C-alpha positions in Angstrom: 50.0 3.4 -20.5 47.3 6.0 -19.7 43.7 5.9 -20.5 41.4 8.9 -20.5 37.6 8.8 -20.6 34.7 11.2 -20.3 31.6 10.8 -18.2 28.4 12.4 -19.2 25.1 12.8 -17.4 23.1 9.7 -18.4 20.4 10.0 -15.7 17.7 9.7 -18.3 18.7 6.3 -19.7 21.4 4.5 -17.8 20.0 4.7 -14.4 16.7 2.7 -14.5 15.0 5.3 -16.5 16.2 8.1 -14.3 15.0 6.6 -11.1 18.5 6.2 -9.7 20.2 9.6 -9.7 23.9 10.2 -9.9 25.3 11.8 -6.8 27.4 14.5 -8.4 28.6 15.7 -5.0 31.0 12.8 -5.1 32.7 14.0 -8.3 35.3 13.9 -9.7 35.0 10.1 -10.1 38.4 8.5 -10.4 39.3 4.9 -11.1 42.7 3.4 -11.4 44.5 0.1 -11.7 47.5 -0.9 -9.8 49.9 -3.6 -11.1 47.7 -4.3 -14.1 49.1 -6.7 -16.7 47.3 -7.2 -20.0 47.6 -10.7 -21.5 47.1 -11.2 -25.2 45.5 -14.6 -24.9 42.4 -13.4 -23.0 40.1 -14.2 -25.9 41.1 -17.9 -25.7 40.3 -18.1 -22.0 36.9 -19.1 -20.6 35.2 -19.1 -17.3 35.2 -22.1 -15.0 31.8 -23.4 -13.8 32.3 -21.5 -10.5 33.2 -18.3 -12.5 30.1 -18.6 -14.6 28.0 -19.0 -11.4 29.6 -16.0 -9.8 29.1 -13.9 -13.0 25.4 -14.9 -13.1 25.1 -13.9 -9.4 26.6 -10.5 -10.1 24.5 -9.9 -13.1 21.3 -10.7 -11.3 22.1 -8.6 -8.1 24.3 -5.8 -9.1 23.7 -4.8 -12.7 21.4 -1.7 -13.0 21.4 -1.2 -16.7 22.4 -3.4 -19.7 22.5 -1.4 -22.9 22.3 -4.5 -25.1 18.7 -5.1 -23.8 17.6 -1.5 -24.2 14.5 -1.5 -26.4 15.6 1.9 -27.9 18.5 0.0 -29.6 16.6 -2.9 -30.9 15.2 -3.9 -34.3 13.8 -1.0 -36.3 15.5 1.5 -34.1 17.5 4.3 -35.6 20.2 3.3 -33.0 21.2 -0.3 -33.8 22.9 -2.3 -31.0 26.6 -2.1 -30.9 28.7 -5.0 -32.3 29.6 -6.3 -28.8 25.9 -7.1 -28.2 25.9 -9.7 -30.9 28.7 -11.7 -29.3 
């Protein structure tokens, strides 16, 4: 399986309001998976207590931008939040 994606300059909204600049000298940005196996029962799985704690740690320390909390996509906005934000 192959997956293609595009990357656009989102310095004005996805990088702490433009405070964190993208280093375009590192382009092209490439990501790949090795030995990836997709399992169909992923929706039935949950995180263990340890997994939830680790996820919380990562969210607090590593996440720069979370589009579900973006005020420009809230109530009354012309850009409503995407469906995954309601989950």
